[in-house]
N, C-alpha and C positions, 0 to 999 in steps of 0.2 A: 290622703288617702280618703278611699270612699267610705260611706256608711255600713257596705258588706265588709271590707277590712274591718273596720272597728269591731264588728261582731263577731271576727273570726278571733279577737282577742281581748272580749268582753269578761276579762276577771280583775281581781282588785290590784287597782296600783296603777298605770298609765298606759296612753297608746304608745304602742310601738315603734312608731317613727316622728310623731308629733310630741310625745313625751308630756303630753296633758296631765297633769297631777291630780288623781281624784284622793288619792290618800298616799302621803308621803311619810307616814308612822310605820317603822316596821313594827312587827309582832315584838320583837324583843328589845325595844328601844325603852319599854316603859318597866323593863324588869332584869334590874341588875344581874340577879343570879344567872340570867340567861347568855348576855352578853352587854357589856358595859359599852354605853354608846362611845365613848371616849378612846376605845383600843381592842384588843382583842379577848375573845372571852376567856374566862380563868381557867385552867385544867380542874376538871372534877376529879375529887382526890376518892371519889367512891367509885371511880370508872372501874369497869369490870376486865376491862382490856386496854393495858396501855402497852404499845408495842412499836417497833423503829420505825420511825418517820421515814429514812431512805430507803425502805424495803417497801412500804406502801409507795412511792411516788417513783421509785425507779421501774414500778410494773406500768405504772401509769394507769392502774386499778384502783377504783377510787370507792370499791364496794367490797367490805368485809364480811367472814361468814358469820351468821347469827342463827340463834335457837329460834325456828319457825314454828316450834309445836303447837304454839296458842295461836299461830296463823288464823286457822280455821274459826276458831271461837271470836277473834278479835275483829274480822272483818266483817262477818254476817249480824255484827252488833253494831246499833246504833253509837256513834262517840257521845260523851257526855253532853258536851257542849253544843249538838245538834239537837239533843233529846230535852234539855232540859226544861223546855217550856212548852214540852208535850204533855198533856193530859193522859193520863190512864186510861183507856177505853173499856177496859175490863172490868174495872171497880164497880161496885153497888153505888147509885147514885142516891142521894137521900129520897124518901117516900114521898116527898112533897113536888120534886121535879117531873115535869110533865114527860109521856114518851117523846115529844117531840123535842122538847128538849135535850133527851138520851141521843134521840137520832143525830141532833145537829151536832153534839158533843164528837160521837163516833165519827160524824163526817169530817169534822173540823181535824180531829187528830189524822184520819186518814189523807186528808189533803197537805197538813205539815209533813207527813212522812213522805209523801211523793214529792214534797219541795226539797226534803234531805236527799232524797233518792235523786233526783236531777241535779241537785249540789254535787254530789259525790261524783258525778260524770265529768267534770271540770278536765281531769286528767285525758280525758280523751275527745277535747274538743279542739278544734285546729288554731294552728298559728300562723299569722303572717308576717313574713320578715321581707323587707322589701319585694322582690317581685315572686317569691318564694312562700308558698302554703304547705305547711307540714300538719299531715293528718291528725296528729296527736300528739301528746307531751309526753312521751314515754320515748326515751332516746338513750341508744347504746353510745357509749363514752367510747375515747380511741383507748384502747388496751393492747399494749405491746405483745406480740406472739413470737417474736424472734424467729420467725420461720422460711425466711428468705434462703433457703439453704445453699442456693447457688453462688451465692454471696454477690449477687448482680442487682439487688436492690429492686428485682420484680415479685409481684405476688404470684401464687402459684395456685392450683387447683385446691388447695386447704383453706387459700382465702376465700375462694369463692363462695365454697360451703359454710365457711365460718360468719361470712356477712350477708351472704343471701339467704343462710337460714333463719339469720334473727329478721330481715324483712318481711320474710314471709310469715315470722312468728309475730308479727303486729308492731314493730316498733317504729314510731313516727320517722325517726332519724337514724341512720347507721353510719358513725364517724370512723372511718379509718386510723388505725394506730399511728402513730409517730412517724413521720415518713421526711426522711433525710433528705436537705437541698442540696447536699452535697456528701461524697463518700466520705470524707472526715469529720461528716456531721451526723454520723451515724452513733446509735448507743453503742450495738454491738455490728460486726461484719454481717450477720443476718436479718438485720434490720431493712425495709423497704424503703425506696427513695424513688425520687423524681428528678434527679441532677440530670439526665441525659432524655432527649427525644426519641431515643429507641426504649425508653421504659412505659411510654403514654400507652401502647396497643395494651400490654399487660393490665392494664388496669380498666378497659373500655367494656370489657364483656362483664367484669365484675360490676361495676355502676349500672351497665344495661341490666344485670338481674336484680339488681336492688330495687331500680327504680321500677321496672316490670311489677314489683312486687307490691308498689304501691309507697314505698319510703322515699323518704330524701336522703340523697348521698353525698357525706362529707368527709373532707380529707384535712387531716393535721399535720402540716408543716413545721420541721422542726430542726434545729441543729444543735447536738448534745452538749459541745464547749467541752469542758475539763470532765465531763461524765460520759464520754465518749470511750471508742476501743475497749469494751469490757468482753467478756465471753458470752457466747449466744446462749440465752438463758435455757433451752431445750437442751442443751448440754453441760449445764451447769455453770454459776458464775460463782467466784472465788472473792469479789471484791477486789481485784489487781487488776491494772491495765496489762491486756494482750500486748506482746512485743511486738515490733516491726515484723522482725523476723519469721511471727507465726500470725503473720497477717493483718496485725495491729497498725496505726498511726500514731505520730505525736499529737495530742491534745492542744489545743486552743483554748483561750477563756480571758476575761479583762484582765484579769492580774496572774500573775504566777504563784496563786494558791492552790494546794491538789486538794482533792474529795477524798478524805478518808485515806485508805491503803494505795489509792490510785496515784498514778504518776503525776508529777508536778507538769503543768501546761505551761505553753508557750503564750508572753503575753502578745495579743494582736496588736498590731500597728494600726493606724488611723486609716490607712489605704488598705487594709487588709478586711477592716470594718466595712469599708464602701464597698468592697467585693462581695461580703456577706449579704448586704441589701439585696446587693443584684443576683443573687442565687436564690433568695427567698422570692423576689419578683418572676425569676424566669419559671421555676418551680410551680408558681400559682398558675402562670398563662399555660405550662402545661397540665395542670389540673382541671382546666378548663376544656381544653381541648380532650383530655379523659371522660368529659361529661359530667363531672362532679358538680353538685348544688351549690355547695357551700365550701368555703375554703377556712379553715381555724390555724391561728398562730399560735405556737407552742411557746409561751412564756411562763411557764410553771415548772416547779420540780426541780427546780436548781441546774436546768440545762441552760444553754448560752444566754437567749434573752434574758431568762430568771437571774443566771449571774450577772449581768449589766447591771440588772435594777438592785440589786442587794448590797447593802453596806458591807456586809460581811464576804462578800468574794469580788468587790469592786473596789479598789485602794487608789483607782486611776485618779491623775491631777490635770488632765486635759479636759477637753469637751464633751468627752463620755463618761466622767467621774464626778465624784463630789457631792454637789446638789442634787434634791431627786428628779429636777427637772434635766439635769445632764444625765442622771442615771438611767433615764427614759427614754432618753435620746435615740438610744438604736432601735427600740422597741417602737417607737414614732415613724421613724424612718422606713422602717420595715413595712406599717401600716401603711404607710403615705403610697410606698412603692406598690403594693397590691393592689390596695384600692383603687389604684390609676391603671391597673394593668388587667384586670376583672371587668366582668360587664357592670353596668352601674345597677343592675336589678339584681345582682348575686348577692348573698347575705356573706359576710366578714363577720368571724366570732375569733375572741383570744380567750385562751385558756390562761389563767393568772394564779399563782398561790396569794393566797388572802395573809398567810403569816408564816413565819418559820417555824413558830413554835419555840424561840429561844431569843433571849435577851440582846438588844442592842440590832435586831436586824430588819428583816422587810416585816411591816405589819398592817394592818386593818386602814388605819388613817390613809397611809401611802397607797395601798390596794384602792381606796375610796377615789383620790385625788387622780390617780393613774385612770381608774375607768373612765373618769369626766372627760379627761383629755382624750381617752381613745375613742369614746362617743363621740366627740366634737370635730374627730380627724375619720368618721364615718365606720366606725366599727359598730356593728347591729345587735349585739349581743357578748356578753363578759361569761365567760365559763369559770366558774370560780372553785378553784380547789385550796388545798394548802399542803405546805412541806416541802421537803426535798432538797433544801439547800445544804444541809449537814448531815453526817450521818448520826446514828447513836441518838437521836432526839427522842423524846417520851413524849407521845400524844396521846391524849386522852379519849382514846376511840370508844364511841358507844353510838346507837342509833341517832342519827340528824346530828352527829358531831359537826359537821361543817356547813349546815343549815343557815344559823344565823349570819355566818360571812355572805352567804348568796344573800341574804334578806337586808341585811346593812349595804351592802354595795348597789342593789337594786333601789332601795327606798333612798340613799343618799346620793347617788351619782346617777339617779333617774335614767338608768340602762337596764334594759333585759339583762335577767340572769338564768344560769342553770343550777340546779342543787346536785351533789353527788355525796356520796360517804355514808354507808352502810343503811341505804334506803331498800328495805327488803319487802316491804308489804303493801298491798294495794292502797289500803284505806290511809296507811302513812305516807306515800307519794302523793294521793289525790288531796290530801290536806296541805301540803306544802303548797302546789298550786294552788289549791281554792283560798287560803287564806293570804296570798299574794305574798309568800316567802321566796317565790322563784317563779319563773314563767314555764319552765320544763324540770322535769328529774332525770338523771341519767343511773341506770342502772347497771352496775360492773358486774361483779362475779354472780352476782343472783343469774344474770342473764347466759352466763357461762354454764350455770346448772341445768338452765331451762330457757332455751331459744323462744318458747312459748309464752315467757312470763308476761307479755301485756296482753295475750286473749284470756289466761287465768286471770288476770286482775280486771278486764272488763266484766268476765263472768260474777267475780265477788263483787263488783261496785253496781251491778243491774244494768248495765251495759247490754241491750238488747241484741242476739246475734248479727242481725241485721244491719247495726251501727257497729258493731266490735269490726275490727282490722281484720277480719278472715278474708284468706282467699276462695275464692269460689269452690275450687276442688276441696277445702277442709270443713265446711260448713256442717256437712253430717256428720261430723266428727266434735261439735262445738263442745265446750265445757259447759 
């Protein structure tokens, strides 16, 4: 890595590829009330919003609505921790203090305030991962739209408008929703797919639009496993499997354990598992042909790769079940297959749930160990989310509720991470990056409400128009 590359990643933590540790201590390690270092964060009994975990995870939308009425006041003010060492320049100095000293005091305050302002632009600093430089650290996460209504897996003009508008709006990286590696790997019949070469061209024009707007284009590859064959979101989901007579299919899983009211899946044979590895590899090759900058493997939210990881859904007694090493075997094989099939300069991400929010299931310690293995197998960033393996689980949803997981994975596995989940305010997002709790933040539902969220955030953080991610045509309408 060159000195220039290091400058692009000059934030608390470590070098993105060399993993030179500057500060291995997570902000949460010293505070048991936030995150016990030996396990998952304890649910907050005072949380205002406890919701169904499966409903959050199934939408792959990791940002929930919040009251933003105090946003302007919050974002226009200095943080307490930023301002605590600054003297008040408006206070009258003692009579015996010279005019020169008074002037020096004001100059010192101005200098410190400018330093805080410069710090608060961490969110809009570039980040380099392998051969890709992403213009900022505000990213659009994969959020299913269930809008391939021809049921052929191909994106449509809607997808062009949806994704390119966020690139124009200033997002540094735009990630396509969960894209199936096989027809039976879809969550619903209306999911996107990359299981056939004939689908490549339908992605190319959208990817080109994203990149022409200055953003990086990523795609999340997925197999839904036992959570597949559900109704298309846009026409309603009743929580049950769509029968084959109505366009559904028999679902598969590591073990024949149903998800909620959905049909019992068929247990995969070892040969079928090998076939799924090949499907992921082939889809990644098509993603390269479509022009994507990044491939992300979906191993979260209770879909197939997540099902293999989790002891609650994987009761196999062969080489793909039992120990953590065996349960992560499929994910490692998929990782190796994709890493070997895509260009060496192309970043590879993995999304993983850091906890089930349920006793006896997947937890933070297993996540950290898996992240270390993935790092050693060529994964460049871990996209940290939570939940999705069980329906009806109470989740302590509140601002930043998933950030401690990202911070712990980053500091203990020494791998870059993203944070997601109720991150809605510019200073909140910037603080996460600036404190080294994640290398980028993902803005989900807030981005559905406002495609120009990054441009508004840049204005609130004092990033000048010339340095903000504006399209030239939009500068005269700058916030």
